[in-house]
N, CA, C and O atoms as a GROMACS GRO file, in nm:
protein
  416
    1MET      N    1 -24.121   2.210  13.499
    1MET     CA    2 -24.256   2.202  13.448
    1MET      C    3 -24.293   2.336  13.385
    1MET      O    4 -24.276   2.442  13.446
    2SER      N    5 -24.341   2.331  13.266
    2SER     CA    6 -24.376   2.452  13.193
    2SER      C    7 -24.512   2.505  13.238
    2SER      O    8 -24.601   2.427  13.273
    3ARG      N    9 -24.528   2.636  13.237
    3ARG     CA   10 -24.656   2.697  13.271
    3ARG      C   11 -24.752   2.685  13.154
    3ARG      O   12 -24.711   2.703  13.039
    4PRO      N   13 -24.878   2.654  13.179
    4PRO     CA   14 -24.975   2.664  13.071
    4PRO      C   15 -24.986   2.810  13.028
    4PRO      O   16 -24.972   2.900  13.110
    5ASP      N   17 -25.012   2.834  12.900
    5ASP     CA   18 -25.022   2.971  12.849
    5ASP      C   19 -25.122   3.055  12.925
    5ASP      O   20 -25.104   3.176  12.938
    6ASN      N   21 -25.230   2.994  12.978
    6ASN     CA   22 -25.331   3.072  13.047
    6ASN      C   23 -25.285   3.118  13.185
    6ASN      O   24 -25.354   3.198  13.248
    7ASP      N   25 -25.170   3.070  13.235
    7ASP     CA   26 -25.114   3.116  13.362
    7ASP      C   27 -25.024   3.238  13.344
    7ASP      O   28 -24.983   3.299  13.443
    8ILE      N   29 -24.994   3.274  13.222
    8ILE     CA   30 -24.908   3.389  13.196
    8ILE      C   31 -24.997   3.512  13.183
    8ILE      O   32 -25.087   3.515  13.099
    9PRO      N   33 -24.972   3.613  13.266
    9PRO     CA   34 -25.057   3.732  13.262
    9PRO      C   35 -25.052   3.802  13.127
    9PRO      O   36 -24.951   3.799  13.058
   10LYS      N   37 -25.163   3.866  13.092
   10LYS     CA   38 -25.170   3.943  12.967
   10LYS      C   39 -25.059   4.048  12.968
   10LYS      O   40 -25.037   4.116  13.068
   11GLY      N   41 -24.992   4.061  12.855
   11GLY     CA   42 -24.884   4.159  12.842
   11GLY      C   43 -24.749   4.106  12.886
   11GLY      O   44 -24.651   4.180  12.889
   12SER      N   45 -24.743   3.977  12.920
   12SER     CA   46 -24.617   3.915  12.962
   12SER      C   47 -24.594   3.788  12.880
   12SER      O   48 -24.684   3.743  12.809
   13PHE      N   49 -24.474   3.731  12.891
   13PHE     CA   50 -24.442   3.608  12.820
   13PHE      C   51 -24.342   3.526  12.900
   13PHE      O   52 -24.272   3.580  12.986
   14ALA      N   53 -24.335   3.397  12.872
   14ALA     CA   54 -24.239   3.308  12.936
   14ALA      C   55 -24.105   3.328  12.865
   14ALA      O   56 -24.090   3.290  12.748
   15ALA      N   57 -24.007   3.386  12.934
   15ALA     CA   58 -23.879   3.420  12.874
   15ALA      C   59 -23.784   3.302  12.865
   15ALA      O   60 -23.694   3.301  12.782
   16GLY      N   61 -23.803   3.204  12.950
   16GLY     CA   62 -23.714   3.088  12.953
   16GLY      C   63 -23.684   3.047  13.095
   16GLY      O   64 -23.746   3.095  13.190
   17ARG      N   65 -23.588   2.956  13.109
   17ARG     CA   66 -23.553   2.901  13.240
   17ARG      C   67 -23.406   2.909  13.273
   17ARG      O   68 -23.366   2.868  13.382
   18ARG      N   69 -23.324   2.959  13.184
   18ARG     CA   70 -23.179   2.955  13.204
   18ARG      C   71 -23.120   3.095  13.218
   18ARG      O   72 -23.160   3.189  13.150
   19VAL      N   73 -23.022   3.105  13.308
   19VAL     CA   74 -22.948   3.228  13.329
   19VAL      C   75 -22.801   3.190  13.341
   19VAL      O   76 -22.767   3.099  13.417
   20GLY      N   77 -22.715   3.258  13.268
   20GLY     CA   78 -22.572   3.231  13.276
   20GLY      C   79 -22.513   3.288  13.404
   20GLY      O   80 -22.551   3.397  13.448
   21LEU      N   81 -22.420   3.215  13.464
   21LEU     CA   82 -22.348   3.265  13.581
   21LEU      C   83 -22.245   3.369  13.536
   21LEU      O   84 -22.184   3.354  13.431
   22PRO      N   85 -22.227   3.473  13.614
   22PRO     CA   86 -22.124   3.572  13.580
   22PRO      C   87 -21.985   3.508  13.576
   22PRO      O   88 -21.960   3.409  13.644
   23SER      N   89 -21.898   3.563  13.497
   23SER     CA   90 -21.761   3.515  13.486
   23SER      C   91 -21.693   3.518  13.622
   23SER      O   92 -21.700   3.619  13.693
   24GLY      N   93 -21.628   3.410  13.659
   24GLY     CA   94 -21.556   3.402  13.786
   24GLY      C   95 -21.642   3.369  13.906
   24GLY      O   96 -21.591   3.362  14.018
   25ALA      N   97 -21.773   3.347  13.887
   25ALA     CA   98 -21.863   3.317  13.999
   25ALA      C   99 -21.834   3.178  14.055
   25ALA      O  100 -21.814   3.082  13.981
   26SER      N  101 -21.831   3.170  14.189
   26SER     CA  102 -21.814   3.042  14.256
   26SER      C  103 -21.906   3.036  14.378
   26SER      O  104 -21.962   3.137  14.420
   27GLU      N  105 -21.920   2.917  14.433
   27GLU     CA  106 -22.004   2.895  14.552
   27GLU      C  107 -21.947   2.974  14.670
   27GLU      O  108 -21.827   2.997  14.676
   28PRO      N  109 -22.032   3.015  14.763
   28PRO     CA  110 -22.177   2.994  14.765
   28PRO      C  111 -22.249   3.091  14.671
   28PRO      O  112 -22.210   3.206  14.656
   29ILE      N  113 -22.355   3.040  14.609
   29ILE     CA  114 -22.437   3.118  14.517
   29ILE      C  115 -22.577   3.128  14.576
   29ILE      O  116 -22.636   3.029  14.618
   30VAL      N  117 -22.630   3.251  14.578
   30VAL     CA  118 -22.767   3.274  14.624
   30VAL      C  119 -22.841   3.339  14.508
   30VAL      O  120 -22.795   3.439  14.452
   31VAL      N  121 -22.956   3.282  14.471
   31VAL     CA  122 -23.034   3.329  14.357
   31VAL      C  123 -23.162   3.396  14.408
   31VAL      O  124 -23.229   3.345  14.498
   32TYR      N  125 -23.193   3.511  14.349
   32TYR     CA  126 -23.313   3.586  14.387
   32TYR      C  127 -23.401   3.608  14.265
   32TYR      O  128 -23.351   3.636  14.156
   33ILE      N  129 -23.532   3.594  14.282
   33ILE     CA  130 -23.630   3.637  14.182
   33ILE      C  131 -23.709   3.750  14.247
   33ILE      O  132 -23.774   3.730  14.349
   34ASN      N  133 -23.703   3.868  14.187
   34ASN     CA  134 -23.767   3.988  14.241
   34ASN      C  135 -23.731   4.011  14.388
   34ASN      O  136 -23.815   4.052  14.467
   35GLY      N  137 -23.606   3.985  14.423
   35GLY     CA  138 -23.558   4.010  14.558
   35GLY      C  139 -23.587   3.902  14.660
   35GLY      O  140 -23.551   3.916  14.777
   36VAL      N  141 -23.652   3.794  14.618
   36VAL     CA  142 -23.685   3.684  14.709
   36VAL      C  143 -23.588   3.568  14.684
   36VAL      O  144 -23.577   3.517  14.573
   37ALA      N  145 -23.516   3.528  14.791
   37ALA     CA  146 -23.419   3.419  14.779
   37ALA      C  147 -23.489   3.290  14.738
   37ALA      O  148 -23.596   3.256  14.789
   38GLN      N  149 -23.426   3.218  14.644
   38GLN     CA  150 -23.478   3.092  14.594
   38GLN      C  151 -23.400   2.977  14.658
   38GLN      O  152 -23.289   2.996  14.707
   39THR      N  153 -23.460   2.857  14.658
   39THR     CA  154 -23.399   2.740  14.719
   39THR      C  155 -23.337   2.651  14.613
   39THR      O  156 -23.405   2.604  14.522
   40GLN      N  157 -23.206   2.627  14.627
   40GLN     CA  158 -23.139   2.538  14.532
   40GLN      C  159 -23.194   2.397  14.548
   40GLN      O  160 -23.214   2.349  14.660
   41GLY      N  161 -23.219   2.331  14.435
   41GLY     CA  162 -23.276   2.197  14.436
   41GLY      C  163 -23.428   2.198  14.426
   41GLY      O  164 -23.488   2.106  14.370
   42GLU      N  165 -23.491   2.300  14.482
   42GLU     CA  166 -23.637   2.312  14.475
   42GLU      C  167 -23.679   2.410  14.366
   42GLU      O  168 -23.769   2.381  14.286
   43ASP      N  169 -23.614   2.527  14.362
   43ASP     CA  170 -23.649   2.632  14.266
   43ASP      C  171 -23.555   2.638  14.147
   43ASP      O  172 -23.593   2.684  14.039
   44TYR      N  173 -23.431   2.592  14.166
   44TYR     CA  174 -23.332   2.598  14.059
   44TYR      C  175 -23.220   2.497  14.085
   44TYR      O  176 -23.207   2.443  14.195
   45ALA      N  177 -23.141   2.474  13.981
   45ALA     CA  178 -23.020   2.392  13.992
   45ALA      C  179 -22.908   2.466  13.921
   45ALA      O  180 -22.932   2.542  13.828
   46VAL      N  181 -22.786   2.442  13.964
   46VAL     CA  182 -22.669   2.497  13.895
   46VAL      C  183 -22.614   2.385  13.809
   46VAL      O  184 -22.573   2.280  13.859
   47GLU      N  185 -22.613   2.408  13.678
   47GLU     CA  186 -22.564   2.310  13.581
   47GLU      C  187 -22.450   2.374  13.502
   47GLU      O  188 -22.473   2.455  13.412
   48GLY      N  189 -22.328   2.336  13.537
   48GLY     CA  190 -22.213   2.397  13.471
   48GLY      C  191 -22.206   2.544  13.504
   48GLY      O  192 -22.196   2.580  13.621
   49ARG      N  193 -22.212   2.629  13.402
   49ARG     CA  194 -22.204   2.775  13.419
   49ARG      C  195 -22.341   2.840  13.405
   49ARG      O  196 -22.351   2.959  13.373
   50GLU      N  197 -22.448   2.761  13.430
   50GLU     CA  198 -22.584   2.814  13.418
   50GLU      C  199 -22.667   2.782  13.542
   50GLU      O  200 -22.644   2.683  13.611
   51ILE      N  201 -22.763   2.869  13.566
   51ILE     CA  202 -22.868   2.843  13.664
   51ILE      C  203 -22.989   2.802  13.582
   51ILE      O  204 -23.029   2.872  13.490
   52VAL      N  205 -23.048   2.687  13.617
   52VAL     CA  206 -23.165   2.637  13.546
   52VAL      C  207 -23.282   2.632  13.644
   52VAL      O  208 -23.278   2.560  13.744
   53PHE      N  209 -23.385   2.710  13.616
   53PHE     CA  210 -23.502   2.718  13.704
   53PHE      C  211 -23.599   2.604  13.675
   53PHE      O  212 -23.602   2.550  13.565
   54THR      N  213 -23.679   2.569  13.775
   54THR     CA  214 -23.778   2.462  13.760
   54THR      C  215 -23.906   2.513  13.695
   54THR      O  216 -23.997   2.435  13.666
   55ARG      N  217 -23.914   2.643  13.671
   55ARG     CA  218 -24.031   2.703  13.604
   55ARG      C  219 -23.984   2.814  13.513
   55ARG      O  220 -23.870   2.860  13.523
   56ASP      N  221 -24.072   2.856  13.424
   56ASP     CA  222 -24.041   2.967  13.335
   56ASP      C  223 -24.035   3.098  13.412
   56ASP      O  224 -24.110   3.119  13.507
   57ILE      N  225 -23.945   3.184  13.371
   57ILE     CA  226 -23.936   3.319  13.426
   57ILE      C  227 -24.023   3.408  13.336
   57ILE      O  228 -24.012   3.403  13.214
   58ILE      N  229 -24.107   3.489  13.398
   58ILE     CA  230 -24.204   3.571  13.325
   58ILE      C  231 -24.149   3.712  13.308
   58ILE      O  232 -24.106   3.775  13.404
   59LYS      N  233 -24.152   3.761  13.184
   59LYS     CA  234 -24.106   3.896  13.150
   59LYS      C  235 -24.220   3.974  13.086
   59LYS      O  236 -24.314   3.917  13.031
   60GLU      N  237 -24.210   4.105  13.095
   60GLU     CA  238 -24.310   4.194  13.038
   60GLU      C  239 -24.282   4.220  12.890
   60GLU      O  240 -24.167   4.240  12.851
   61GLU      N  241 -24.386   4.220  12.811
   61GLU     CA  242 -24.375   4.260  12.671
   61GLU      C  243 -24.396   4.410  12.664
   61GLU      O  244 -24.497   4.462  12.712
   62ILE      N  245 -24.301   4.480  12.603
   62ILE     CA  246 -24.315   4.625  12.589
   62ILE      C  247 -24.304   4.659  12.442
   62ILE      O  248 -24.196   4.652  12.383
   63GLY      N  249 -24.416   4.696  12.383
   63GLY     CA  250 -24.418   4.739  12.244
   63GLY      C  251 -24.375   4.884  12.233
   63GLY      O  252 -24.358   4.953  12.334
   64MET      N  253 -24.358   4.929  12.111
   64MET     CA  254 -24.310   5.065  12.087
   64MET      C  255 -24.405   5.170  12.145
   64MET      O  256 -24.359   5.268  12.205
   65SER      N  257 -24.536   5.153  12.129
   65SER     CA  258 -24.629   5.254  12.180
   65SER      C  259 -24.628   5.258  12.332
   65SER      O  260 -24.636   5.366  12.391
   66ARG      N  261 -24.619   5.141  12.398
   66ARG     CA  262 -24.613   5.138  12.544
   66ARG      C  263 -24.482   5.201  12.593
   66ARG      O  264 -24.482   5.278  12.689
   67TRP      N  265 -24.371   5.168  12.528
   67TRP     CA  266 -24.243   5.224  12.567
   67TRP      C  267 -24.245   5.376  12.555
   67TRP      O  268 -24.199   5.447  12.644
   68LEU      N  269 -24.300   5.426  12.444
   68LEU     CA  270 -24.306   5.571  12.422
   68LEU      C  271 -24.392   5.639  12.528
   68LEU      O  272 -24.355   5.745  12.579
   69ALA      N  273 -24.506   5.578  12.561
   69ALA     CA  274 -24.594   5.636  12.664
   69ALA      C  275 -24.524   5.641  12.800
   69ALA      O  276 -24.538   5.738  12.874
   70MET      N  277 -24.448   5.536  12.833
   70MET     CA  278 -24.374   5.536  12.960
   70MET      C  279 -24.262   5.640  12.956
   70MET      O  280 -24.239   5.711  13.053
   71PHE      N  281 -24.192   5.648  12.843
   71PHE     CA  282 -24.084   5.744  12.827
   71PHE      C  283 -24.134   5.887  12.844
   71PHE      O  284 -24.067   5.970  12.906
   72LEU      N  285 -24.250   5.915  12.790
   72LEU     CA  286 -24.309   6.049  12.800
   72LEU      C  287 -24.377   6.074  12.934
   72LEU      O  288 -24.422   6.185  12.961
   73GLY      N  289 -24.384   5.971  13.018
   73GLY     CA  290 -24.439   5.987  13.152
   73GLY      C  291 -24.590   5.982  13.160
   73GLY      O  292 -24.648   6.024  13.260
   74PHE      N  293 -24.655   5.929  13.056
   74PHE     CA  294 -24.800   5.919  13.060
   74PHE      C  295 -24.845   5.816  13.164
   74PHE      O  296 -24.945   5.838  13.233
   75PHE      N  297 -24.773   5.707  13.176
   75PHE     CA  298 -24.804   5.604  13.276
   75PHE      C  299 -24.683   5.514  13.293
   75PHE      O  300 -24.590   5.514  13.212
   76GLY      N  301 -24.688   5.437  13.400
   76GLY     CA  302 -24.582   5.338  13.428
   76GLY      C  303 -24.627   5.203  13.378
   76GLY      O  304 -24.711   5.192  13.289
   77THR      N  305 -24.570   5.101  13.436
   77THR     CA  306 -24.606   4.966  13.396
   77THR      C  307 -24.632   4.883  13.520
   77THR      O  308 -24.559   4.894  13.619
   78TYR      N  309 -24.734   4.800  13.515
   78TYR     CA  310 -24.773   4.720  13.629
   78TYR      C  311 -24.789   4.574  13.590
   78TYR      O  312 -24.858   4.498  13.658
   79ARG      N  313 -24.726   4.535  13.484
   79ARG     CA  314 -24.733   4.397  13.439
   79ARG      C  315 -24.628   4.313  13.512
   79ARG      O  316 -24.536   4.368  13.573
   80LYS      N  317 -24.643   4.182  13.505
   80LYS     CA  318 -24.547   4.093  13.570
   80LYS      C  319 -24.416   4.093  13.493
   80LYS      O  320 -24.414   4.070  13.372
   81ASN      N  321 -24.308   4.120  13.564
   81ASN     CA  322 -24.176   4.125  13.503
   81ASN      C  323 -24.075   4.079  13.607
   81ASN      O  324 -24.029   4.158  13.690
   82GLU      N  325 -24.040   3.951  13.604
   82GLU     CA  326 -23.950   3.895  13.704
   82GLU      C  327 -23.805   3.928  13.670
   82GLU      O  328 -23.763   3.916  13.555
   83THR      N  329 -23.729   3.969  13.770
   83THR     CA  330 -23.587   3.997  13.753
   83THR      C  331 -23.505   3.895  13.832
   83THR      O  332 -23.546   3.851  13.939
   84ILE      N  333 -23.390   3.861  13.779
   84ILE     CA  334 -23.302   3.763  13.839
   84ILE      C  335 -23.174   3.831  13.886
   84ILE      O  336 -23.107   3.900  13.810
   85ASP      N  337 -23.142   3.811  14.014
   85ASP     CA  338 -23.018   3.860  14.072
   85ASP      C  339 -22.943   3.741  14.132
   85ASP      O  340 -23.006   3.647  14.182
   86VAL      N  341 -22.811   3.744  14.128
   86VAL     CA  342 -22.730   3.634  14.180
   86VAL      C  343 -22.618   3.692  14.267
   86VAL      O  344 -22.542   3.779  14.224
   87GLN      N  345 -22.611   3.643  14.390
   87GLN     CA  346 -22.500   3.677  14.481
   87GLN      C  347 -22.403   3.560  14.477
   87GLN      O  348 -22.444   3.444  14.485
   88TYR      N  349 -22.275   3.590  14.466
   88TYR     CA  350 -22.175   3.484  14.450
   88TYR      C  351 -22.040   3.530  14.504
   88TYR      O  352 -22.022   3.646  14.539
   89GLN      N  353 -21.946   3.438  14.510
   89GLN     CA  354 -21.809   3.468  14.551
   89GLN      C  355 -21.721   3.478  14.426
   89GLN      O  356 -21.736   3.402  14.331
   90SER      N  357 -21.630   3.573  14.429
   90SER     CA  358 -21.532   3.589  14.321
   90SER      C  359 -21.406   3.649  14.381
   90SER      O  360 -21.409   3.759  14.437
   91ALA      N  361 -21.297   3.577  14.368
   91ALA     CA  362 -21.167   3.624  14.420
   91ALA      C  363 -21.176   3.661  14.568
   91ALA      O  364 -21.117   3.760  14.611
   92GLY      N  365 -21.251   3.582  14.645
   92GLY     CA  366 -21.262   3.604  14.789
   92GLY      C  367 -21.357   3.715  14.831
   92GLY      O  368 -21.365   3.747  14.949
   93ARG      N  369 -21.428   3.773  14.736
   93ARG     CA  370 -21.522   3.882  14.765
   93ARG      C  371 -21.664   3.838  14.731
   93ARG      O  372 -21.685   3.759  14.639
   94THR      N  373 -21.761   3.890  14.804
   94THR     CA  374 -21.902   3.867  14.773
   94THR      C  375 -21.944   3.970  14.669
   94THR      O  376 -21.927   4.090  14.688
   95GLU      N  377 -21.999   3.922  14.558
   95GLU     CA  378 -22.042   4.008  14.448
   95GLU      C  379 -22.191   3.987  14.424
   95GLU      O  380 -22.248   3.885  14.464
   96LEU      N  381 -22.255   4.083  14.358
   96LEU     CA  382 -22.396   4.073  14.322
   96LEU      C  383 -22.413   4.114  14.177
   96LEU      O  384 -22.372   4.224  14.137
   97ALA      N  385 -22.474   4.026  14.097
   97ALA     CA  386 -22.507   4.058  13.958
   97ALA      C  387 -22.659   4.075  13.951
   97ALA      O  388 -22.733   3.987  13.994
   98SER      N  389 -22.705   4.187  13.899
   98SER     CA  390 -22.848   4.217  13.896
   98SER      C  391 -22.903   4.219  13.754
   98SER      O  392 -22.832   4.250  13.659
   99GLY      N  393 -23.031   4.184  13.742
   99GLY     CA  394 -23.100   4.193  13.615
   99GLY      C  395 -23.041   4.102  13.508
   99GLY      O  396 -23.029   4.144  13.393
  100LEU      N  397 -23.004   3.980  13.544
  100LEU     CA  398 -22.942   3.889  13.448
  100LEU      C  399 -23.039   3.847  13.337
  100LEU      O  400 -23.160   3.835  13.359
  101GLU      N  401 -22.985   3.827  13.220
  101GLU     CA  402 -23.065   3.790  13.102
  101GLU      C  403 -23.113   3.646  13.112
  101GLU      O  404 -23.036   3.555  13.144
  102VAL      N  405 -23.241   3.628  13.085
  102VAL     CA  406 -23.303   3.496  13.086
  102VAL      C  407 -23.310   3.445  12.942
  102VAL      O  408 -23.342   3.521  12.850
  103ARG      N  409 -23.282   3.316  12.924
  103ARG     CA  410 -23.291   3.256  12.790
  103ARG      C  411 -23.351   3.117  12.800
  103ARG      O  412 -23.366   3.060  12.908
  104GLU      N  413 -23.385   3.063  12.685
  104GLU     CA  414 -23.447   2.930  12.678
  104GLU      C  415 -23.356   2.824  12.731
  104GLU      O  416 -23.393   2.706  12.732
   0.00000   0.00000   0.00000
């Protein structure tokens, strides 16, 4: 289900619902949004080599002036910016991929 535009905080945007699985990833897979474990079947599904979320993932919009101000240390950022991390098995080892790219 898509979020209505008025549910997206100012300065953020709906980045999409899909994240590619890392190469060689196999079950068990644990998916986190901002460090909080998600429930397979309720929050997301694994479809082939992708994780598909039941809602849009929200990312922060950073324009050039905001980026420059943060770079120079004038201020930080407090907008909504969800990050996706995936814990998985690969070659008998537990691996963690952080900050995965979200797409439509």
